[in-house]
VEXTOR-711534 format. One record per atom (N, C-alpha, C): x, y, z. Coordinates in steps of 0.1 Angstrom, whole numbers, plus 2048, in hexadecimal, padded with zeros to 3 digits. Atoms other than C-alpha are relative to their C-alpha. Layout:
// VEXTOR-711534
XYZ
...
// end
This chain:
// VEXTOR-711534
8087F4800
800800800
80980D800
7F77F47FF
81C81880A
8088027F3
7F97FF80C
82E8107E9
7F78077F5
8097FA809
80F81A7D5
7FE80E803
8017F27FC
80B83A7E8
80C8087FC
7F47F9804
82F8437E1
8018027F1
8007FF80F
82B83C7BC
7F680B7FC
80A7F6803
80C8527BB
80680E803
7FA7F37FC
81F86E7CD
80B8047F6
7F67FD80A
83C86B7B5
7FA8047F3
8077FD80D
82486C797
7FB80F801
8057F27FE
81488C7A6
80B80A7FF
7F57F7800
83689C7AB
8058047F2
7FC7FE80E
83D899786
7F68087F8
80B7F8807
81C8AB77D
80280E802
8007F27FF
81B8D0777
7F5805809
80B7FB7F8
8068E678E
7F28017F9
80C7FF808
7ED8EC772
7F97F27FE
80680E802
7E98C676C
7FA7FB80D
8058047F3
7E48C0792
7F3807802
80C7F87FD
7CA8DC794
7F47FA7F7
80A806808
7B78CD776
7FC7F3805
80480C7FA
7B88AC787
7F780280C
8097FD7F5
7A98BC7A6
7F28037FC
80E7FD805
78C8CA792
7F97F37FA
80680D804
7878A8782
7FB7F880C
8038077F3
7878997A5
7F3806806
80C7F97FB
76D8B37AF
7F47FC7F8
80B804808
7578A9792
7FC7F2804
80480E7FC
75988479C
7F980080E
8068007F2
75188C7C1
7F28067FE
80D7FA803
7348A27B4
7F67F57FA
80880B806
7278847A0
7FB7F780B
8048097F4
72786F7C0
7F5807808
80A7F87F9
71488B7D2
7F38007FA
80C7FF807
6FB88E7B7
7FA7F27FD
80580E801
6F68687B8
7F97FC80D
8088037F3
6E886A7DC
7F18027FE
80E7FF802
6C38637DC
7FA80C807
8067F57F9
6BD87E7F6
80180E7F9
7FE7F4807
6C88987DD
7F48047F7
80B7FE80A
6A98937C7
7F3800807
80E8017FB
6848977CC
7FB7F27FE
80580E801
66F8777D0
7FD7FD7F1
80380680D
66C8627B0
8078077F4
7F87FA80B
68687679D
80C7F87FE
7F4808803
6A086278B
8078067F4
7F87FA80B
6BC86E775
80A7F57FB
7F6809806
6D485B75E
80E804806
7F37FD7FB
6F8859767
80680C7F8
7FB7F5808
70187074A
7FA80D804
8067F47FC
6E988A756
80680580D
7F97FD7F4
6FA889778
80E8067FD
7F37FB804
71C88D767
7FF80E7FB
8027F3806
7108AB753
7FD80A80B
8047F77F5
7018BB772
80D803809
7F37FE7F7
7228B5786
80980A7F9
7F77F7807
7378C676B
7FB80E800
8077F2800
71E8E3768
80280780D
7FF7FA7F2
71F8E978E
80E803804
7F27FD7FC
7448E5793
80680B7F8
7FB7F5809
74B8FD776
7F880D802
8097F47FE
730915783
7FA8057F3
8067FC80D
720915761
7F1801802
80E7FF7FE
6FC90D76B
7F87FB7F4
80780580B
6F38FD74A
7FA7F2804
80680D7FC
6DA8E1751
7F77FA7F5
80980780A
6C58C873E
7F37FC806
80D8037F9
6A88C7757
7FE80C809
8047F57F7
6958DF76E
8057FC80E
7FA8037F3
6A88E178F
7F580080B
80A7FF7F6
6898EB7A3
7F77F4800
80880C801
6778CC797
8087F3803
7F780B7FF
6958B579C
8067FE80E
7F88017F4
6A88BC7BC
7F880480D
8067FD7F3
69D8BC7E1
80880C806
7F97F57F9
6A78D77FA
80E7FC803
7F28057FD
6C58C1804
8088017F3
7F97FF80D
6CE8C07DF
80480F7FD
7FC7F2802
6CD8E67DD
80D804808
7F57FC7F8
6E68E97F9
80D7F97FB
7F4807807
6FD8CF7E8
8048087F4
7FC7F880B
6FC8E47C9
80780D804
7F97F47FB
7059037DD
80E7FE805
7F38047FB
7218F17ED
80A7FE7F5
7F780380B
7308E57CD
80480D7F8
7FE7F3807
72C9087BD
80C808807
7F57F97F9
7449157D8
80E7FB7FB
7F3805805
7608FE7CC
8028047F2
7FE7FC80E
75A9067A8
80280F7FF
7FF7F1802
75692C7AD
80D806807
7F57FB7F8
7709347C8
80D7FA7FB
7F4807804
78891A7BB
8037F4808
7FD80C7F9
7928F77C4
80B80280A
7F47FE7F7
7B49027D3
7FC80980B
8047F67F6
7A491F7E6
7F87F980B
8098087F7
78A9087F6
8097F6808
7F780A7F9
7A58ED7FD
80880780A
7F87F97F7
7BB90780D
7F880480D
8087FC7F5
79E912823
7FF7F480A
80280C7F7
7998EE830
80E7FC806
7F38027FA
7BF8EA834
80280980C
7FE7F67F5
7BF90984A
7F77FC80C
8098047F5
7A18FC85E
8067F4808
7FA80C7FA
7B48DB865
80D803806
7F47FC7FA
7D28EF870
80D7FC7F8
7F5804808
7E88E4853
80880C7FB
7F87F5805
8058FA848
8007FF7F0
8007FF80F
803906823
80E8007FB
7F2801805
8238FA813
8028077F2
7FD7FA80D
8349057F3
7F87FA7F5
80780780B
8238EB7DD
7F1805800
80E7FB800
8008F67E9
7FF80E7FB
8007F2804
80991B7E4
8028017F0
7FF80080F
8149137C0
7F37FD7F9
80D804806
7F39027B9
7F680C802
8097F47FE
7E09207C8
80380B7F6
7FB7F6809
7F59377B3
7FB7FE7F1
80580380E
7EC925792
7F18007FF
80E800801
7C892079B
7FA80E801
8057F37FF
7C49457A3
80780A7F7
7F97F880A
7D9952786
80980B806
7F77F77FA
7F296379D
80E7FF7FB
7F2800805
81696C795
80A7FD80B
7F78017F5
8259697B8
7FB7F780B
8058097F6
8249517D5
7FD80780D
8027F97F4
82496B7F0
7F1805801
80E7FB7FE
802974800
7F57F87FB
80B808806
7EF9587F1
7F67FB80A
8098057F6
7E194A811
7F780B805
8087F57FC
7D596C81C
7F68047F5
8097FE80C
7C69717F9
7F47F7801
80A80B7FF
7B39507FC
7F680380C
8087FD7F4
7A795981F
7F680C7FE
8087F4802
79B97B815
7F47FD7F5
80A80480A
78996D7F6
7F47F8806
80A8087F9
77795380B
7F6808809
8087F77F7
76B96C825
7F78097F8
8077F6808
76098580B
7F47F97F9
80B807808
74C96C7F5
7F57FB809
80A8067F7
73B95A812
7F880B806
8087F57FB
73197B821
7F68067F6
8097FB80B
723988800
7F47F77FD
80B80A802
70F9687FB
7F680080B
8098007F5
70196881D
7F880D802
8077F37FF
6F998D81E
7F68027F5
80A80080B
6E998B7FB
7F57F7802
80A80A7FE
6D696C805
7F580680A
8097FA7F6
6C797F824
7F880B7FA
8077F5806
6BE99E810
7F57FA7F6
80A80680A
6AD9897F4
7F67F8807
80A8087F8
69D97280E
7F5809806
80A7F77FB
68B98F81F
7F78057F5
8087FB80B
68199D7FD
7F77F57FA
80880B806
67497B7F1
7F47FC809
80D8027F7
65B97B80E
7F48057F9
80B7FB808
64798F7F5
7FB7F77F5
80380A80B
6479727DD
7FC7F2805
80280E7FB
6469537F3
7F980180E
8077FF7F3
62E94E811
8087FA80B
7F88077F6
646937823
80E807801
7F37FA7FE
665948832
80C7F77FD
7F680A803
67992882E
8038007F1
7FF80080F
673928808
80680D7FC
7FC7F3804
67994D806
810801802
7F17FF7FD
69C94B817
8087F67F8
7F980A808
6A592B804
8028067F2
7FF7FA80D
69D93D7E3
80B80B800
7F67F57FF
6B195B7EF
80E7FC801
7F28057FE
6D09477FA
8047FA7F3
7FC80780C
6D09327DA
80380A7F5
7FE7F680A
6CC9507C4
80D808802
7F47F87FC
6E89637D7
80C7F87FD
7F4809803
7009457D4
8027FF7F1
7FF80280E
6F993F7B0
80480D7F8
7FC7F3806
6FC9657A7
80F803803
7F27FD7FC
71D9697BA
80A7F77FA
7F780A806
72C9497AD
7FF8007F1
8037FF80E
71F95278A
7FB7F37FA
80580D805
70E931787
7F38017F8
80C7FD808
6EC93E77B
7F57F5802
80B80A7FD
6D8920789
7F5807808
80B7FB7F8
6B6926798
7F77F5804
80A80A7FB
69B9147AC
7F28067FF
80D7FB803
67F92979F
7F97F87F5
80580780B
67B914781
7FF8087F3
8027F780B
67A93376B
80B80A7FF
7F57F67FF
69C944771
7FB80C807
8047F37FA
696969779
7F48067F9
80C7FB806
67696C764
7F680580A
80A7FB7F6
66096F783
80480E806
7FB7F37FA
67698E78D
80380A7F5
7FD7F780B
67599F76B
7FC80F803
8047F37FC
6639BD77B
80680480D
7FB7FD7F2
6769BC79C
80E8057FE
7F37FA802
6939D4797
80A7FE80C
7F88027F4
69F9CF7BB
8087F37FF
7FA80D801
6A69AA7B6
80A8007F5
7F780080B
6B69B1795
80D808803
7F57F87FC
6CD9CC7A3
8097F880A
7F88087F7
6D89B67C0
8087F47F9
7FA80B807
6DF9997A8
80B8057F7
7F67FA808
6F29AF790
80D803808
7F47FD7F7
7099BB7AC
8077F4804
7FA80D7FC
70F9977B7
8077FA7F4
7FA80580C
71698D793
80E8077FD
7F47F8802
7309A978F
80A7FC80A
7F78047F6
7409A07B0
8077F27FD
7FA80D803
74497C7A5
8087FF7F3
7F980180D
751984782
80B80A7FE
7F77F5802
7669A3787
80F7FC803
7F38057FC
78398F796
80380280F
7FD7FF7F2
78F9887B9
80A80A804
7F67F67FD
7AE99E7B8
7FA80E800
8077F3800
7979BC7AF
7F980280D
8087FE7F4
7819B57CD
80A80280C
7F67FE7F5
7A09B27E4
80580E800
7FA7F2801
7AE9D37D7
7F680A804
80A7F67FB
78D9E57DC
7FE80080F
8008017F2
78C9D87FF
80B807807
7F47F97FB
7AF9E4805
7FF80F7FF
8027F1802
7A6A067F6
7F780680A
80A7FB7F6
788A0A80D
80680080E
7FA8007F3
79DA0182B
80D806801
7F27FA800
7BCA15822
80180A80B
7FD7F77F5
7CDA2A83D
80880C7FB
7F87F5803
7DCA4C83C
80F7FE802
7F18007FF
802A4E836
80580E7FE
7FB7F2800
811A7083E
7F480A7FC
80C7F7803
7EEA8083C
7F97FD7F3
80680380D
7E5A7081B
7FC7F27FF
80480D803
7D2A5280F
8087FB7F3
7F880480B
7EAA3F7F9
7FC7F27FC
80480D805
7DEA227E4
8008007F1
80080080F
7E4A187C0
7FB7F27FC
80680C806
7CE9FF7AE
80A7FA7F6
7F7807809
7E19E579A
7FB8017F2
8047FF80E
7E19E5774
7F57F57FD
80A80A802
7CD9C5775
7F2805804
80D7FB7FC
7B19D5789
7FB80B7F7
8047F5809
7B09F4772
7FB7FA7F3
80480680D
7AF9DF752
7F37F8801
80C8097FE
7969C6760
7F3809802
80C7F87FD
77E9E076E
7FB8087F4
8047F880C
77F9F674F
7FA7F87F5
80580980B
77A9D9737
7F27FB804
80D8057FC
75E9CA74C
7F580B7FF
80A7F6801
74C9EB74F
7FC8047F2
8037FD80E
74F9F372A
7F87F57F9
80880C806
7429D0720
7F2801806
80D8007FA
7259D4738
7F780B7FA
8087F5806
71B9F6729
7FD7FD7F1
80280380E
7219EB705
7F57F57FE
80A80B801
70D9CB70A
7F2805803
80D7FA7FE
6F09DF719
7FB8087F5
8047F780B
6F09F86FD
7FC7F87F4
80280980C
6F29DD6E1
7F37F9802
80D8077FE
6D69C86F0
7F48097FF
80B7F6800
6C19E76F5
7FC8047F2
8027FB80E
6C69F36D1
7FB7F57F7
80480B809
6C29D16C0
7F27FB803
80D8057FD
6A29C96D2
7F680B802
8087F57FE
6949EC6D3
7F37FF7F8
80C802809
67C9E56B6
7FC7F27FF
80480E800
6799C06BD
7FA7FC80D
8058057F3
6769B16E0
7FB80B809
8037F57F7
6769D36F1
7F58097FB
80B7F7806
65B9E26DB
7F4800809
80B7FE7F7
63F9F16F0
8027FC80E
7FC8037F2
6529E9710
80480D806
7FC7F47F9
656A0572A
80F802800
7F17FE801
679A15728
8087FB80C
7F98057F4
682A0C74C
8017F1800
80080F801
6799E7746
80A7FC7F5
7F780380B
68C9E8725
80E801804
7F27FE7FB
6AB9F6736
8047F4809
7FC80B7F7
6AB9DB751
8017F37F9
7FE80C809
6A59C0737
80E7FF7FA
7F47FF807
6C39CB724
80C7FF80A
7F67FF7F6
6D89D3743
8037F2807
7FF80D7F9
6D19B2754
8067F57F7
7FB80A809
6D899D735
80F8037FD
7F17FD802
6F99AF72F
8087FC80B
7F98057F4
7039A8753
8017F1801
80180F7FE
6F8984753
8097F87F5
7F880780A
70B97C733
80F800803
7F28007FB
72C983745
8047F2804
7FD80E7FC
72A960754
7F67FA808
80A8057F7
70A95A766
7F57F87FA
80A808807
6ED94F750
7F2802805
80D7FD7FD
6CF95E762
7F98077F5
8077F980A
6B496C74C
7F2804805
80D7FA7FC
695982751
7F57FE7F5
80A80280B
685977730
8047F47F9
7FC80B808
68595B717
8098057F5
7F67FA80A
6A4962702
7FD7FB7F2
80380480D
69694E6E5
7F780A7F8
8087F5807
68096D6DE
80980B7FB
7F77F6804
69F9816D8
8047FE7F1
7FC80180E
6AB9886B4
80E7FA7FF
7F3807802
6C99776A5
80C809803
7F57F77FD
6E09966A7
80280180F
7FF7FF7F2
6D89996CC
8067F3806
7FA80D7FB
6E09746D2
80F7FF7FC
7F2800804
7019796BF
80880880A
7F97F77F6
70A9966D6
8027F980D
8008077F3
7019826F5
80B7F47FF
7F780B801
7169656E8
80E805801
7F37FA7FF
73497B6E3
80480480E
7FD7FC7F2
731989706
8037F4809
7FE80C7F8
72F966714
80E7FA7FC
7F3805805
74E95C6FF
80B808808
7F67F87F8
761979710
8007FC80E
8018057F2
75496E732
80480B80B
7FD7F77F4
75F97C754
80F804800
7F37FC7FE
780988761
8097F4805
7F780A7FB
79F973769
7FF7FF810
8008027F2
7A096478C
7F2805806
80E7FE7FC
77A96778F
7F87F47FF
80980C801
75C95078E
7FB7FE7F2
80480080E
758957769
8087F77F7
7F980880A
76394374A
8048097F4
7FD7F980C
76A94D726
80F8037FF
7F27FD802
78A95C719
80580A80A
7FE7F77F5
788976735
80180F7FA
8007F2805
78599C733
80E8067FD
7F37FB802
7AA9A4736
8067FB7F3
7FC80680C
7B198D719
7FB8097F4
8067F780B
7999A2703
80780D800
7FA7F37FF
7A89C2710
80E8007FA
7F2800805
7CC9B8708
8007FE7F0
80180280E
7C19AC6E5
7FD80D7F9
8047F4806
7B09CD6DD
80B80B801
7F57F67FF
7CD9E26EB
80C7FD7F7
7F580480A
7E69CE6D6
7FC8047F2
8057FC80E
7D19D36B6
80180F7FF
8007F2801
7CE9F86BE
80E8067FE
7F27FC801
7F39FD6C4
8077FC7F3
7FA80580C
7FD9E76A7
7FC8097F4
8067F880A
7E69FC690
80780E7FF
7FA7F37FF
7F8A1B69C
80F7FF7FE
7F2802803
81AA0C694
8097FF80D
7F88007F3
825A086B9
8037F1803
7FB80E7FC
8399EA6C5
7FC7FD80E
8048027F2
8309EF6EA
7F1803802
80E7FE7FC
80E9ED6F9
7FF80680E
8017F97F4
807A06714
7F2804804
80D7FC7FB
7E9A0D72A
80180480F
7FF7FB7F2
7E4A2074B
80E803804
7F27FC7FD
808A2D749
8087F3804
7F880C7FE
815A09749
8027F97F3
7FE80780C
8249F472E
7FE7F1803
80480E7FE
8169D172A
80B7F77FC
7F680A803
82C9B272A
7FD7F97F3
80280680D
8319A3707
7FA7F2802
80580E7FE
82B980715
7F1800803
80F8007FD
80898A722
7F88037F4
8077FD80D
7FF998700
8007F47F7
80080C808
80A9786EF
7F77F6805
80980A7FA
7F7963708
7F18047FD
80E7FC803
7D7977703
7FC7FD7F2
80380380E
7D99736DD
7FF7F17FF
80080E801
7E094E6E1
7F37FA806
80C8057FA
7C39496F9
7F48037F7
80B7FC809
7AB95C6E2
7FF7F77F4
7FF80980C
7B69486C3
7FB7F2803
80480D7FC
7B39276D5
7F17FF803
80E8007FC
7919306E3
7F78017F4
8087FF80C
78493A6C1
7FF7F37F8
7FF80D807
79091A6B1
7F87F5807
80780A7F8
7839056CD
7F18017FF
80F7FE800
7609146CD
7FB7FE7F1
80480280E
75F9146A7
7FE7F17FD
80080E802
7678EF6A6
7F47FA807
80B8057F8
74D8E96C1
7F38027F9
80C7FD808
7328FB6AD
7FE7F77F4
80180980C
73A8E768E
7FD7F2804
80280E7FB
73B8C66A1
7F17FE804
80E8017FB
7198CC6B2
7F68027F5
8087FE80C
70A8D9692
7FF7F37F8
80080C808
7148B9681
7F87F5807
80780B7F9
7078A269D
7F1803803
80E7FC7FD
6E78B66A4
7FC80A7F6
8037F780C
6DF8C5682
7F2806801
80D7FB7FF
6BB8CA68C
7FF80D808
8007F47F8
6C58E76A3
80480C7F8
7FC7F4807
6C890B698
80F803803
7F17FD7FE
6EC917693
80280B80B
7FF7F67F6
6E69366A9
7FF7FA80E
8038067F3
6D99206C5
80D7F8804
7F48077FD
6F890A6C3
80C809803
7F57F67FD
7109286C1
7FE80680E
8027FA7F3
7009376E0
8037F580B
7FD80B7F6
7029156F2
80E7FE802
7F18027FF
7279116EA
80680B808
7FA7F57F9
7309346F5
7FB80180F
8058007F3
71A930714
8087F6809
7F980A7F9
72C91071E
80F804802
7F27FC7FF
74F91E717
80180C80A
8007F57F6
74793E72B
7FA7FC80D
8068057F3
738929747
7F4808804
80C7F77FD
71893D744
7F37F8803
80C8087FE
6FC924740
7F48047F9
80B7FC808
6E5938729
7FE7F67F5
80380980B
6D3923710
7F38037FA
80D7FE806
6B79256F7
7F77F4801
80880B7FC
6A9905706
8037F37F8
7FD80C808
6BB8EC6EF
8087F6808
7F78087F9
6D28DD70A
7FA7F2802
80680E7FE
6BA8BF713
7FF7F97F3
80280780D
6B58B86EE
80D7FC7F9
7F3803807
6DA8B56E5
8047F2802
7FB80E800
6EB8946DE
80A7FF80B
7F68027F6
7028846F7
80E8057FC
7F47FB806
71F88D6E0
80180F802
8007F27FE
7158B26E1
80180480E
7FF7FD7F2
7118B2706
80E7FE806
7F38037FC
7338A370A
80980C7FC
7F97F4804
7418C06F6
7FE80C809
8047F57F7
72F8D970C
8077FE80E
7F98037F4
73E8C872B
80E803800
7F27FD801
7618CB71E
80280F7FF
7FF7F1801
75B8F0715
7FE80680E
8027FB7F3
74D8F6738
80C7FE809
7F48037F8
76B8E6748
80C8097FD
7F57F7805
7848F9733
7FE80E804
8047F27FC
771919739
80380380E
7FE7FE7F2
77491475E
80F800804
7F28017FC
79990A761
80880B7F9
7FA7F6807
7A2924747
80A7FB7F6
7F780480A
7B6922727
80E801803
7F27FF7FB
7D592D739
8057F2806
7FD80D7FA
7D490C74C
8027F67F5
7FF80A80B
7CF8F972B
80E8027FA
7F27FE806
7EF90971D
80A7FA809
7F68057F6
80290073D
8007F1800
80180F800
7F58DC73B
8077FB7F3
7FA80480C
8018DA717
80F8027FF
7F27FC802
8218ED718
80980080D
7F97FF7F3
82A8EB73D
80280F804
7FE7F37FB
837909750
80F803801
7F27FD7FF
85791B756
8058087F5
7FA7F780A
86E931742
8067F77F4
7FC80880B
87292271F
80B8077F7
7F57F9807
88C93C714
80C7F87FF
7F3807802
8AC92E705
80B80A7FD
7F57F7802
8CE93D701
8068007F2
7FC7FF80E
8CF93B6DB
7F48057F8
80A7FB809
8BC94A6BF
8027FC7F1
7FF80380E
8B594069B
80080D7F8
8017F4808
8B995967E
7F28047FD
80E7FB803
89A96F679
7FE8027F2
8047FE80E
888970659
7F18057FF
80E7FB801
86898464F
7F77F77F8
80A808807
848972644
7F58097FC
80B7F7805
82E98362E
7F37FC807
80D8037FA
80D985641
7F580A7FB
80B7F7803
7EB99563C
7FD8017F1
// end
């Protein structure tokens, strides 16, 4: 027995941190499958196939929220709490949650664990990681509980039983903060289409979950800053500036585009305030959540394309969102702008960007486009009866770990659902981890160079 354990330990030592983290997420999926196999998780007389449980496990671990059945009609109250528990591991991160339990057990966080936390959270340094994880956990749990209480009290206007009201409030709060987009109303947020208070609280929680943990930590440090020589001194990092600016611009542009594209279509004869919240809520939810206040099948094709692109971009790095991430888009656009002006360096907010980061952002975008394009073609071939726009939206939704759908998910073939599961998994661990798994890590620079030669392009 001891020999087998040592062999496993030696095998793990040869794996890169990215490979180990991917293994942890796969292990989380397998544990979730076991949890979703418990009979107490389901309502009486409800039976699901093994494949349905696997799909649900992947969807919950990746915080996607894409389902092939109605959650409110399938799971018991115990099942709801199991879902919320698994969402924490998927949203906050496997390594962050593992670190939390290590600390509770009094274990010391060693160098190997810190390296895993660093890769899982897209950090560049080992210092301060445990404090970062602790702050993230405290902040997210507080936000979920506080949001659950607020929504619970408000939902007393909708549900006669206080237990159901607070259960709905807590589940909605957890799913909004973790950007899962699941619901136990059976109708997503359609019952709250005219309730702007619920929508605003949800949008705030969606932004908190998708803006990125480092941004939240810096905002907290900014609010708690102290005077030094009579002055408040604090400088936000370049990451926070780029992330916040990109996220805000995308939120505004998404709202405007949805509003304009549906002004003479879905929004025709709808009051301006309701039209605004329709567009604003859908722009926010396409970041990585998947809630909806209306049936999106009623939207026009241009609007569905815009929403698909927003889902493809996804949330920010080191957040609960998926997709290529907001900073990746920002670096791509900055590179194109500077290249068009004939500049070799890319500068923003009085800082010069690292060439490696620009190359990585371009590589991530290209790989994501190819991967999603191949997925759309493959699903279109296996499920030719489905509309192309519905498949395109489904693929972008899975990759962005959003969960929005035009209702075709249950009708898709097993082959198509397997593709969606792979996209959800990759969208959660991030394409950076995929590159590290393929190419390893470390400095690949060598002390020799080949002769350079120009190649005609364009």
